[in-house]
N, CA, C and O atoms as a DFTB+ gen file, in Angstrom:
696 C
 N C O
     1  1       0.758      -1.073       0.085
     2  2      -0.012      -0.257      -0.075
     3  2       1.029       1.255       0.084
     4  3       0.792       2.260      -0.586
     5  1       1.918       1.187       0.860
     6  2       2.820       2.493       0.958
     7  2       3.680       2.563      -0.450
     8  3       3.941       3.618      -1.027
     9  1       4.009       1.465      -0.824
    10  2       4.689       1.676      -2.407
    11  2       3.700       2.230      -3.399
    12  3       4.093       3.162      -4.100
    13  1       2.395       1.759      -3.565
    14  2       1.272       2.297      -4.081
    15  2       1.357       3.895      -3.972
    16  3       1.483       4.537      -5.015
    17  1       1.304       4.437      -2.958
    18  2       1.603       5.732      -2.518
    19  2       2.773       6.528      -3.091
    20  3       2.653       7.631      -3.624
    21  1       3.970       5.827      -2.919
    22  2       5.235       6.544      -3.158
    23  2       5.061       6.504      -4.970
    24  3       5.209       7.556      -5.591
    25  1       4.728       5.159      -5.727
    26  2       4.418       5.649      -6.851
    27  2       3.572       6.614      -7.516
    28  3       4.033       7.242      -8.469
    29  1       2.369       6.806      -7.116
    30  2       1.426       7.806      -7.282
    31  2       2.028       9.203      -7.230
    32  3       1.986       9.977      -8.186
    33  1       2.695       9.532      -5.843
    34  2       3.329      10.507      -5.436
    35  2       4.560      11.176      -6.909
    36  3       4.542      12.191      -7.605
    37  1       5.626       9.795      -6.812
    38  2       6.554      10.279      -7.915
    39  2       6.026      10.514      -9.077
    40  3       6.550      11.379      -9.778
    41  1       5.016       9.890      -9.490
    42  2       4.331      10.195     -10.968
    43  2       3.928      11.620     -10.841
    44  3       4.312      12.490     -11.623
    45  1       3.187      11.818      -9.888
    46  2       2.624      13.270     -10.107
    47  2       3.582      14.369      -9.780
    48  3       3.176      15.528      -9.705
    49  1       4.859      14.051      -9.576
    50  2       5.996      14.976      -9.393
    51  2       6.698      15.142     -10.930
    52  3       6.981      16.181     -11.526
    53  1       6.839      13.990     -11.270
    54  2       7.452      13.954     -12.666
    55  2       6.401      14.731     -13.740
    56  3       6.743      15.549     -14.593
    57  1       5.205      14.316     -13.502
    58  2       4.218      15.066     -14.665
    59  2       4.348      16.694     -14.361
    60  3       4.561      17.511     -15.256
    61  1       4.211      16.992     -13.152
    62  2       4.270      18.408     -12.707
    63  2       5.584      19.077     -13.335
    64  3       5.499      20.220     -13.784
    65  1       6.758      18.404     -13.371
    66  2       7.953      19.195     -13.778
    67  2       8.030      19.066     -15.199
    68  3       8.717      19.851     -15.852
    69  1       7.241      17.941     -15.849
    70  2       7.491      18.345     -17.206
    71  2       6.772      19.394     -17.823
    72  3       7.177      20.063     -18.773
    73  1       5.457      19.533     -17.118
    74  2       4.386      20.446     -17.600
    75  2       4.829      21.975     -17.023
    76  3       4.391      23.005     -17.537
    77  1       5.763      21.964     -15.878
    78  2       6.514      23.147     -15.667
    79  2       7.330      23.785     -16.671
    80  3       7.328      24.985     -16.945
    81  1       8.050      22.846     -17.211
    82  2       9.045      23.161     -18.173
    83  2       8.397      23.604     -19.620
    84  3       9.013      24.195     -20.507
    85  1       7.248      23.259     -19.658
    86  2       6.743      23.670     -20.895
    87  2       5.841      24.834     -20.715
    88  3       5.365      25.269     -21.763
    89  1       5.483      25.466     -19.560
    90  2       4.769      26.534     -18.995
    91  2       5.821      27.541     -18.957
    92  3       5.526      28.640     -19.427
    93  1       7.068      27.363     -18.457
    94  2       8.280      28.465     -18.383
    95  2       8.475      28.630     -19.821
    96  3       8.491      29.795     -20.218
    97  1       8.611      27.791     -20.598
    98  2       8.837      28.152     -22.067
    99  2       7.858      29.271     -22.669
   100  3       8.170      30.136     -23.487
   101  1       6.530      29.048     -22.043
   102  2       5.706      30.122     -22.788
   103  2       5.510      31.224     -21.919
   104  3       4.659      32.067     -22.202
   105  1       6.182      31.314     -20.921
   106  2       6.500      32.511     -20.205
   107  2       5.228      33.456     -19.950
   108  3       5.057      34.553     -20.481
   109  1       4.271      32.757     -18.938
   110  2       3.082      33.526     -18.769
   111  2       3.311      34.397     -17.769
   112  3       3.376      33.988     -16.609
   113  1       3.476      35.827     -18.107
   114  2       3.981      36.724     -16.963
   115  2       2.742      37.119     -15.947
   116  3       3.068      37.822     -14.990
   117  1       1.438      36.765     -16.048
   118  2       0.707      37.225     -15.389
   119  2      -0.236      36.254     -14.702
   120  3      -1.240      36.590     -14.074
   121  1       0.156      35.127     -14.871
   122  2      -0.185      33.621     -14.255
   123  2       0.662      32.912     -13.425
   124  3       1.830      33.227     -13.655
   125  1       0.566      32.194     -12.669
   126  2       1.072      31.215     -11.698
   127  2       1.289      30.086     -12.329
   128  3       0.396      29.360     -12.765
   129  1       2.638      29.852     -12.422
   130  2       3.171      28.453     -13.206
   131  2       2.720      27.179     -12.233
   132  3       2.279      27.350     -11.096
   133  1       2.821      26.443     -12.583
   134  2       2.447      24.702     -12.178
   135  2       2.873      24.924     -10.474
   136  3       3.980      25.388     -10.199
   137  1       2.035      24.604      -9.546
   138  2       2.368      24.710      -8.257
   139  2       2.261      23.104      -7.455
   140  3       1.311      22.321      -7.443
   141  1       3.429      23.003      -6.909
   142  2       3.442      21.549      -6.239
   143  2       3.390      21.929      -4.703
   144  3       3.968      22.899      -4.213
   145  1       2.638      21.051      -4.047
   146  2       2.214      21.320      -2.254
   147  2       2.329      19.966      -1.709
   148  3       1.405      19.152      -1.703
   149  1       3.291      19.802      -1.335
   150  2       3.292      18.651      -0.368
   151  2       2.725      18.813       1.127
   152  3       3.180      19.795       1.715
   153  1       1.924      18.121       1.756
   154  2       1.169      18.408       2.697
   155  2       1.206      17.210       3.687
   156  3       1.433      16.020       3.470
   157  1       0.895      17.924       4.930
   158  2       0.269      16.752       6.202
   159  2      -1.270      17.295       6.518
   160  3      -1.547      18.488       6.643
   161  1      -2.121      16.313       6.614
   162  2      -3.477      16.486       7.104
   163  2      -3.969      15.769       8.204
   164  3      -3.482      14.785       8.760
   165  1      -5.018      16.400       8.450
   166  2      -5.686      15.937       9.730
   167  2      -7.418      15.623       9.265
   168  3      -8.115      16.568       8.898
   169  1      -7.831      14.575       9.319
   170  2      -9.170      14.149       8.770
   171  2     -10.046      13.951       9.852
   172  3      -9.661      14.132      11.007
   173  1     -11.349      13.546       9.541
   174  2     -12.522      13.154      10.333
   175  2     -12.023      11.872      10.843
   176  3     -11.226      11.153      10.242
   177  1     -12.598      11.607      12.111
   178  2     -12.077      10.225      12.934
   179  2     -10.747      10.114      13.332
   180  3     -10.184       9.050      13.590
   181  1     -10.104      11.560      13.392
   182  2      -8.842      11.642      14.140
   183  2      -7.832      10.873      13.152
   184  3      -6.929      10.208      13.657
   185  1      -7.964      10.950      11.757
   186  2      -7.106      10.196      10.751
   187  2      -6.214      11.569      10.537
   188  3      -6.430      12.777      10.642
   189  1      -5.185      10.798      10.207
   190  2      -4.139      11.721      10.015
   191  2      -3.397      10.997       8.424
   192  3      -3.715       9.877       8.026
   193  1      -2.450      11.848       7.734
   194  2      -1.543      11.710       6.569
   195  2      -0.935      12.638       6.067
   196  3      -0.733      13.769       6.507
   197  1      -0.504      11.966       4.731
   198  2       0.444      13.018       4.107
   199  2      -0.222      12.944       2.674
   200  3      -1.031      12.077       2.343
   201  1       0.347      14.235       1.667
   202  2       0.105      13.967       0.268
   203  2       0.481      15.192      -0.259
   204  3       0.993      16.175       0.276
   205  1       0.088      14.930      -1.579
   206  2       0.723      16.189      -2.495
   207  2      -0.197      16.434      -3.489
   208  3      -0.902      15.585      -4.034
   209  1      -0.164      17.927      -3.769
   210  2      -1.151      18.449      -4.862
   211  2      -0.249      19.107      -5.749
   212  3       0.713      19.802      -5.422
   213  1      -0.768      18.741      -7.264
   214  2      -0.447      19.623      -8.579
   215  2      -1.248      20.530      -8.802
   216  3      -2.386      20.075      -8.682
   217  1      -1.257      21.783      -9.115
   218  2      -1.989      22.640      -9.430
   219  2      -1.475      23.149     -10.830
   220  3      -0.350      23.610     -11.023
   221  1      -2.484      22.997     -11.799
   222  2      -2.106      23.911     -13.383
   223  2      -3.097      25.052     -13.579
   224  3      -4.247      24.904     -13.165
   225  1      -2.744      26.132     -14.157
   226  2      -3.695      27.224     -14.046
   227  2      -4.340      26.801     -15.579
   228  3      -3.727      26.216     -16.472
   229  1      -5.534      27.199     -15.610
   230  2      -6.250      27.042     -17.061
   231  2      -6.429      28.297     -17.713
   232  3      -5.669      28.718     -18.585
   233  1      -7.696      29.044     -17.175
   234  2      -7.902      30.401     -17.964
   235  2      -8.185      31.142     -16.887
   236  3      -8.872      30.679     -15.976
   237  1      -7.685      32.402     -16.859
   238  2      -8.143      33.582     -15.714
   239  2      -8.118      33.130     -14.460
   240  3      -6.973      33.001     -14.027
   241  1      -9.126      32.794     -13.592
   242  2      -8.923      32.567     -12.169
   243  2      -9.367      30.854     -12.002
   244  3      -9.791      30.434     -10.925
   245  1      -9.251      30.206     -12.874
   246  2      -9.748      29.013     -12.684
   247  2      -8.502      27.989     -12.929
   248  3      -7.871      28.254     -13.953
   249  1      -8.053      26.929     -12.223
   250  2      -6.992      25.819     -12.240
   251  2      -7.550      24.733     -12.396
   252  3      -8.743      24.759     -12.700
   253  1      -6.791      23.289     -12.219
   254  2      -7.381      22.295     -12.413
   255  2      -5.945      21.776     -11.306
   256  3      -4.784      22.185     -11.333
   257  1      -6.604      20.718     -10.374
   258  2      -5.605      20.225      -9.418
   259  2      -5.533      18.674      -9.288
   260  3      -6.633      18.165      -9.072
   261  1      -4.520      17.837      -9.368
   262  2      -4.530      16.496      -9.254
   263  2      -3.880      16.674      -7.675
   264  3      -3.101      17.565      -7.338
   265  1      -4.443      15.525      -6.760
   266  2      -4.440      15.513      -5.470
   267  2      -4.485      14.069      -5.043
   268  3      -5.496      13.384      -5.198
   269  1      -3.215      13.555      -4.427
   270  2      -3.187      12.176      -4.232
   271  2      -2.678      12.361      -2.620
   272  3      -1.907      13.227      -2.204
   273  1      -3.343      11.283      -1.837
   274  2      -2.868      11.129      -0.456
   275  2      -3.056       9.981       0.216
   276  3      -4.058       9.303      -0.014
   277  1      -2.030       9.559       1.233
   278  2      -2.203       8.574       1.989
   279  2      -2.696       8.808       3.376
   280  3      -2.242       9.731       4.051
   281  1      -3.628       7.983       3.825
   282  2      -4.464       8.543       5.144
   283  2      -4.336       7.432       6.213
   284  3      -4.461       6.361       5.619
   285  1      -4.178       7.266       7.278
   286  2      -4.146       6.515       8.372
   287  2      -5.194       6.627       9.068
   288  3      -5.261       7.718       9.633
   289  1      -6.360       5.683       9.329
   290  2      -7.339       5.895       9.805
   291  2      -8.208       4.407      10.234
   292  3      -7.848       3.859      11.276
   293  1      -8.993       3.966       9.674
   294  2      -9.412       2.980       9.978
   295  2      -8.424       1.536       9.243
   296  3      -8.291       0.427       9.761
   297  1      -7.954       1.922       8.170
   298  2      -6.674       1.246       7.689
   299  2      -5.946       2.356       6.996
   300  3      -6.239       3.551       6.944
   301  1      -4.887       1.678       6.448
   302  2      -3.996       2.898       5.578
   303  2      -4.825       2.863       4.177
   304  3      -5.323       1.819       3.754
   305  1      -4.923       4.120       3.496
   306  2      -5.759       3.917       2.283
   307  2      -4.957       5.195       1.555
   308  3      -4.263       5.967       2.216
   309  1      -5.115       5.301       0.304
   310  2      -5.055       6.159      -0.882
   311  2      -6.255       7.034      -1.066
   312  3      -7.375       6.715      -0.665
   313  1      -6.010       8.020      -1.615
   314  2      -6.876       8.727      -2.223
   315  2      -6.342       9.571      -3.379
   316  3      -5.186       9.992      -3.421
   317  1      -7.594       9.862      -4.641
   318  2      -6.843      10.401      -5.716
   319  2      -7.994      11.366      -6.044
   320  3      -9.141      10.931      -6.137
   321  1      -7.688      12.774      -6.236
   322  2      -9.189      13.368      -6.576
   323  2      -8.498      14.475      -7.535
   324  3      -7.376      14.838      -7.183
   325  1      -9.007      15.017      -8.632
   326  2      -9.064      15.859      -9.725
   327  2     -10.323      16.992      -9.603
   328  3     -11.458      16.855     -10.061
   329  1      -9.738      18.256      -8.784
   330  2     -10.722      19.258      -8.676
   331  2     -10.304      20.715      -9.527
   332  3      -9.197      21.054      -9.945
   333  1     -11.419      21.321      -9.600
   334  2     -11.315      22.538     -10.157
   335  2     -11.152      23.575      -9.062
   336  3     -11.878      23.565      -8.067
   337  1     -10.242      24.425      -9.244
   338  2     -10.217      25.644      -8.069
   339  2     -10.403      26.797      -8.791
   340  3     -10.070      26.895      -9.972
   341  1     -11.039      27.885      -8.002
   342  2     -11.483      29.119      -8.308
   343  2     -10.802      30.258      -7.414
   344  3     -11.216      30.396      -6.263
   345  1      -9.896      30.985      -7.837
   346  2      -9.024      31.922      -7.115
   347  2     -10.107      33.402      -7.023
   348  3     -10.654      33.967      -7.970
   349  1     -10.161      33.701      -5.789
   350  2     -10.654      35.209      -5.759
   351  2      -9.831      36.051      -6.004
   352  3      -8.721      35.626      -6.325
   353  1     -10.018      37.413      -5.959
   354  2      -8.796      38.451      -6.337
   355  2      -7.806      38.255      -4.844
   356  3      -8.047      37.948      -3.676
   357  1      -6.860      38.540      -5.461
   358  2      -5.704      38.535      -4.162
   359  2      -5.515      39.702      -3.400
   360  3      -5.703      40.805      -3.913
   361  1      -5.169      39.576      -2.250
   362  2      -5.441      40.554      -1.238
   363  2      -4.089      40.634      -0.472
   364  3      -4.014      40.032       0.599
   365  1      -3.011      41.332      -0.936
   366  2      -1.627      41.601      -0.768
   367  2      -1.111      40.237      -1.137
   368  3      -1.079      40.086      -2.358
   369  1      -0.667      39.122      -0.391
   370  2       0.237      37.927      -0.574
   371  2      -0.930      36.953      -0.464
   372  3      -0.680      35.753      -0.581
   373  1      -1.982      37.291      -0.284
   374  2      -3.037      36.000       0.221
   375  2      -4.172      35.655      -0.678
   376  3      -5.112      36.432      -0.506
   377  1      -4.381      34.796      -1.529
   378  2      -5.435      34.571      -2.423
   379  2      -6.224      33.355      -1.859
   380  3      -5.736      32.243      -1.655
   381  1      -7.673      33.769      -1.609
   382  2      -8.593      32.697      -1.129
   383  2      -9.140      31.875      -2.430
   384  3      -9.308      32.509      -3.472
   385  1      -9.389      30.634      -2.393
   386  2     -10.358      29.911      -3.419
   387  2     -11.210      28.918      -2.827
   388  3     -11.177      28.433      -1.696
   389  1     -12.058      28.681      -3.894
   390  2     -13.031      27.665      -3.865
   391  2     -12.597      26.389      -4.715
   392  3     -11.885      26.493      -5.714
   393  1     -13.104      25.130      -4.217
   394  2     -12.543      23.971      -4.922
   395  2     -13.629      22.865      -4.907
   396  3     -14.207      22.522      -3.876
   397  1     -13.825      22.421      -5.933
   398  2     -14.669      21.289      -6.132
   399  2     -14.082      20.260      -7.171
   400  3     -13.335      20.575      -8.098
   401  1     -14.551      18.904      -6.869
   402  2     -14.147      17.847      -7.577
   403  2     -14.538      16.363      -7.276
   404  3     -15.317      16.062      -6.372
   405  1     -13.905      15.419      -8.147
   406  2     -14.508      14.129      -7.825
   407  2     -12.889      13.331      -7.794
   408  3     -11.885      13.857      -8.275
   409  1     -12.911      12.071      -7.172
   410  2     -12.056      11.044      -7.044
   411  2     -12.548       9.648      -6.857
   412  3     -13.659       9.151      -7.044
   413  1     -11.272       9.089      -6.383
   414  2     -11.603       7.515      -6.067
   415  2     -10.973       7.717      -4.614
   416  3      -9.963       8.387      -4.400
   417  1     -11.628       7.120      -3.764
   418  2     -11.271       7.145      -2.226
   419  2     -11.294       5.472      -1.729
   420  3     -12.374       4.881      -1.706
   421  1     -10.256       4.903      -1.412
   422  2     -10.084       3.687      -0.348
   423  2     -10.609       3.994       1.094
   424  3     -10.386       5.020       1.738
   425  1     -11.413       2.815       1.511
   426  2     -11.930       2.990       2.867
   427  2     -11.933       2.095       3.597
   428  3     -11.324       1.201       3.009
   429  1     -12.279       1.710       4.650
   430  2     -12.285       0.384       5.325
   431  2     -13.798       0.140       5.867
   432  3     -14.554       1.051       6.204
   433  1     -14.124      -1.304       5.894
   434  2     -15.335      -1.333       6.603
   435  2     -14.878      -2.475       7.726
   436  3     -13.710      -2.840       7.853
   437  1     -15.974      -2.972       8.507
   438  2     -15.591      -3.557       9.557
   439  2     -16.656      -5.035       8.950
   440  3     -17.852      -4.918       8.681
   441  1     -15.970      -6.170       8.857
   442  2     -16.727      -7.474       8.430
   443  2     -16.483      -8.301       9.619
   444  3     -15.510      -8.206      10.368
   445  1     -17.785      -9.389       9.748
   446  2     -17.277     -10.368      10.564
   447  2     -16.887     -11.755       9.672
   448  3     -17.756     -12.194       8.919
   449  1     -15.951     -12.249       9.733
   450  2     -15.448     -13.235       8.935
   451  2     -14.856     -14.490       9.892
   452  3     -13.851     -14.439      10.601
   453  1     -15.711     -15.556       9.720
   454  2     -14.954     -16.911      10.685
   455  2     -15.176     -16.393      12.353
   456  3     -14.234     -16.683      13.090
   457  1     -16.053     -15.838      12.833
   458  2     -16.174     -15.366      13.993
   459  2     -15.520     -14.201      14.499
   460  3     -15.778     -13.682      15.585
   461  1     -14.533     -13.745      13.551
   462  2     -13.767     -12.580      14.070
   463  2     -14.322     -11.017      13.138
   464  3     -14.927     -11.084      12.068
   465  1     -13.997      -9.857      13.747
   466  2     -14.097      -8.952      13.148
   467  2     -12.689      -8.417      12.293
   468  3     -11.610      -8.244      12.860
   469  1     -12.934      -8.175      10.715
   470  2     -11.980      -8.093       9.967
   471  2     -12.208      -6.549       9.396
   472  3     -13.316      -6.121       9.071
   473  1     -11.324      -6.001       9.349
   474  2     -11.072      -4.793       8.387
   475  2     -11.111      -5.220       6.883
   476  3     -10.363      -6.109       6.477
   477  1     -11.968      -4.595       6.087
   478  2     -12.005      -4.931       4.544
   479  2     -11.794      -3.552       3.946
   480  3     -12.273      -2.478       4.309
   481  1     -10.949      -3.834       2.923
   482  2     -10.842      -2.445       1.916
   483  2     -11.577      -2.146       0.843
   484  3     -11.664      -3.010      -0.029
   485  1     -12.229      -0.938       0.673
   486  2     -13.101      -0.771      -0.251
   487  2     -12.699       0.413      -0.889
   488  3     -11.969       1.255      -0.365
   489  1     -13.367       0.506      -2.481
   490  2     -12.902       1.878      -3.122
   491  2     -14.312       2.322      -3.500
   492  3     -15.253       1.626      -3.881
   493  1     -14.241       3.681      -3.300
   494  2     -15.720       4.528      -3.889
   495  2     -15.216       5.676      -4.670
   496  3     -14.129       6.252      -4.607
   497  1     -16.318       5.894      -5.473
   498  2     -16.152       7.280      -6.308
   499  2     -16.779       8.214      -5.530
   500  3     -17.894       8.025      -5.044
   501  1     -15.940       9.506      -5.338
   502  2     -16.511      10.595      -4.178
   503  2     -16.177      11.845      -4.775
   504  3     -15.274      12.059      -5.584
   505  1     -17.110      12.754      -4.230
   506  2     -17.313      14.146      -4.764
   507  2     -16.455      14.778      -3.746
   508  3     -16.028      13.981      -2.911
   509  1     -16.037      16.203      -3.578
   510  2     -15.366      17.096      -2.993
   511  2     -15.726      18.782      -3.243
   512  3     -15.842      19.383      -4.310
   513  1     -15.854      19.285      -1.837
   514  2     -15.957      20.532      -2.152
   515  2     -15.280      21.434      -0.779
   516  3     -15.386      21.104       0.403
   517  1     -14.758      22.329      -1.177
   518  2     -14.276      23.001       0.065
   519  2     -13.375      24.243      -0.342
   520  3     -13.651      24.855      -1.374
   521  1     -12.555      24.536       0.265
   522  2     -11.582      26.095      -0.170
   523  2     -10.424      26.041       0.810
   524  3     -10.158      25.203       1.671
   525  1      -9.763      27.236       0.424
   526  2      -8.752      27.460       1.231
   527  2      -8.076      28.675       1.084
   528  3      -8.765      29.598       0.648
   529  1      -6.452      29.004       1.434
   530  2      -5.922      29.986       1.016
   531  2      -4.377      29.609       0.636
   532  3      -3.785      28.617       1.061
   533  1      -3.915      30.462      -0.126
   534  2      -2.532      30.315      -0.576
   535  2      -2.157      31.616      -0.265
   536  3      -2.719      32.632      -0.671
   537  1      -0.935      31.539       0.658
   538  2      -0.059      32.711       0.975
   539  2       1.460      32.683       0.183
   540  3       2.207      31.705       0.208
   541  1       1.702      33.738      -0.397
   542  2       2.787      33.563      -1.275
   543  2       3.838      34.296      -0.282
   544  3       3.620      35.399       0.220
   545  1       5.097      33.468      -0.055
   546  2       6.286      34.243       0.793
   547  2       7.140      35.003      -0.286
   548  3       7.495      36.166      -0.094
   549  1       7.375      34.487      -1.132
   550  2       8.076      35.099      -2.269
   551  2       7.692      34.430      -3.810
   552  3       6.801      33.581      -3.858
   553  1       8.363      34.825      -4.990
   554  2       7.993      34.559      -6.018
   555  2       8.088      32.735      -6.550
   556  3       7.619      32.196      -7.553
   557  1       9.001      32.079      -5.248
   558  2       8.996      30.732      -5.811
   559  2       8.327      29.880      -4.721
   560  3       8.393      28.672      -4.951
   561  1       7.692      30.233      -3.576
   562  2       7.153      29.243      -2.659
   563  2       6.233      29.940      -1.656
   564  3       6.287      31.164      -1.539
   565  1       5.507      29.304      -1.029
   566  2       4.432      30.138      -0.205
   567  2       3.977      29.020       0.767
   568  3       4.688      28.033       0.957
   569  1       2.922      29.170       1.307
   570  2       1.988      28.287       2.310
   571  2       0.799      28.357       1.862
   572  3       0.424      29.359       1.253
   573  1      -0.217      27.020       2.144
   574  2      -1.338      26.765       1.631
   575  2      -2.200      26.066       2.706
   576  3      -1.616      25.216       3.377
   577  1      -3.348      26.271       2.936
   578  2      -4.241      25.735       3.779
   579  2      -5.445      25.292       3.292
   580  3      -6.172      26.198       2.886
   581  1      -5.882      24.168       3.205
   582  2      -6.820      23.749       2.566
   583  2      -8.130      23.007       3.389
   584  3      -7.932      22.017       4.093
   585  1      -9.401      23.566       3.227
   586  2     -10.500      22.670       4.081
   587  2     -11.504      21.881       3.091
   588  3     -12.110      22.557       2.260
   589  1     -11.686      20.652       3.132
   590  2     -12.429      20.021       1.999
   591  2     -13.594      19.190       2.823
   592  3     -13.511      18.860       4.006
   593  1     -14.314      19.018       2.242
   594  2     -15.909      17.929       2.734
   595  2     -15.613      16.829       1.192
   596  3     -15.500      17.186       0.020
   597  1     -15.562      15.557       1.737
   598  2     -15.874      14.548       0.874
   599  2     -16.711      13.795       0.968
   600  3     -16.852      13.554       2.167
   601  1     -17.679      13.014       0.140
   602  2     -18.786      12.204       0.079
   603  2     -18.815      11.309      -0.791
   604  3     -19.216      11.439      -1.947
   605  1     -18.259      10.051      -0.127
   606  2     -18.300       8.958      -1.046
   607  2     -19.506       8.347      -1.432
   608  3     -20.488       8.247      -0.696
   609  1     -19.409       7.817      -2.930
   610  2     -20.837       7.361      -3.267
   611  2     -21.071       5.749      -3.185
   612  3     -20.348       4.993      -3.834
   613  1     -22.029       5.308      -2.424
   614  2     -22.191       4.265      -2.168
   615  2     -22.896       3.631      -0.944
   616  3     -22.971       4.514      -0.090
   617  1     -23.284       2.815      -0.622
   618  2     -23.986       2.369       0.713
   619  2     -23.139       2.538       1.853
   620  3     -23.531       3.083       2.886
   621  1     -22.007       2.090       1.691
   622  2     -21.145       2.173       2.742
   623  2     -19.685       2.979       2.820
   624  3     -18.743       2.884       3.606
   625  1     -19.916       3.781       1.693
   626  2     -18.598       4.982       1.423
   627  2     -18.946       5.913       2.690
   628  3     -20.068       6.199       3.109
   629  1     -17.657       6.323       3.204
   630  2     -17.944       7.377       4.309
   631  2     -18.192       8.947       3.724
   632  3     -18.000       9.259       2.549
   633  1     -18.598       9.749       4.642
   634  2     -18.418      11.201       4.409
   635  2     -17.499      11.599       5.492
   636  3     -17.602      11.245       6.666
   637  1     -16.579      12.377       4.988
   638  2     -15.554      12.910       5.709
   639  2     -15.032      14.357       5.736
   640  3     -15.445      14.978       4.757
   641  1     -14.307      15.036       6.497
   642  2     -13.680      16.067       6.291
   643  2     -12.283      15.857       6.587
   644  3     -11.831      15.010       7.357
   645  1     -11.433      16.973       5.692
   646  2     -10.050      16.955       5.855
   647  2      -9.509      18.321       5.593
   648  3      -9.821      19.096       4.689
   649  1      -8.383      18.513       6.838
   650  2      -7.814      19.681       6.763
   651  2      -6.536      19.821       6.573
   652  3      -5.874      19.220       7.420
   653  1      -5.827      20.479       5.654
   654  2      -4.491      20.143       5.372
   655  2      -3.279      21.553       5.469
   656  3      -3.734      22.692       5.366
   657  1      -2.369      21.430       5.589
   658  2      -1.308      22.615       5.394
   659  2      -0.036      21.991       4.832
   660  3       0.509      20.942       5.177
   661  1       0.281      22.778       3.984
   662  2       1.541      22.410       3.026
   663  2       2.189      23.862       2.563
   664  3       1.731      24.983       2.787
   665  1       3.449      23.483       1.818
   666  2       4.199      24.187       1.612
   667  2       4.041      24.217      -0.173
   668  3       3.957      23.137      -0.759
   669  1       4.008      25.503      -0.947
   670  2       3.798      25.310      -2.237
   671  2       4.961      25.698      -2.837
   672  3       5.549      26.720      -2.482
   673  1       5.366      24.962      -3.741
   674  2       6.406      25.519      -4.418
   675  2       5.973      25.666      -6.327
   676  3       5.424      24.828      -7.043
   677  1       6.425      26.895      -6.635
   678  2       6.046      27.095      -7.988
   679  2       6.207      28.695      -8.161
   680  3       6.009      29.547      -7.294
   681  1       6.611      28.886      -9.480
   682  2       7.045      30.538      -9.781
   683  2       5.812      31.399     -10.025
   684  3       4.867      30.975     -10.690
   685  1       5.832      32.642      -9.466
   686  2       4.669      33.361      -9.511
   687  2       4.871      34.114     -10.443
   688  3       6.080      34.282     -10.607
   689  1       4.228      34.676     -11.171
   690  2       4.389      35.746     -12.309
   691  2       3.986      37.156     -11.704
   692  3       3.325      37.234     -10.669
   693  1       4.400      38.210     -12.374
   694  2       4.436      39.297     -11.869
   695  2       2.863      40.120     -12.299
   696  3       2.636      41.263     -11.902
């Protein structure tokens, strides 16, 4: 399970690196380049974990984000989400945003097998909504806080909250 998480994070970083090289070549001076945010999270039911998000600017104030995380809760699980982010006007170094998207979530359920309660791993389609703030420290990095609500689709899929804080790397245009 941990190996899968490492592979997913490595692929996200490699994809972001190649996209960032293309973005730098186009020299979009008024938009932020690709941003990478490794983070730590605290979720519902005292679950905690780590993850990474990669954010690509699309048009005007809209961007796409690929987010993956490994969360330790009822069992160790991976999550993968694709979201759209809408940036509100920047206030100094602070940019508030709204987010919403879809993804896949692994989760655990308890089942009785042979007279014992055994945690079973499940996967569900999920939707998410939330928002946060990005605070730019300089043109190359900043910090980010994000709060999201996740709702799995299915009879046993959970509803949960997640709060994360991370460091964002990516060149900010002027």
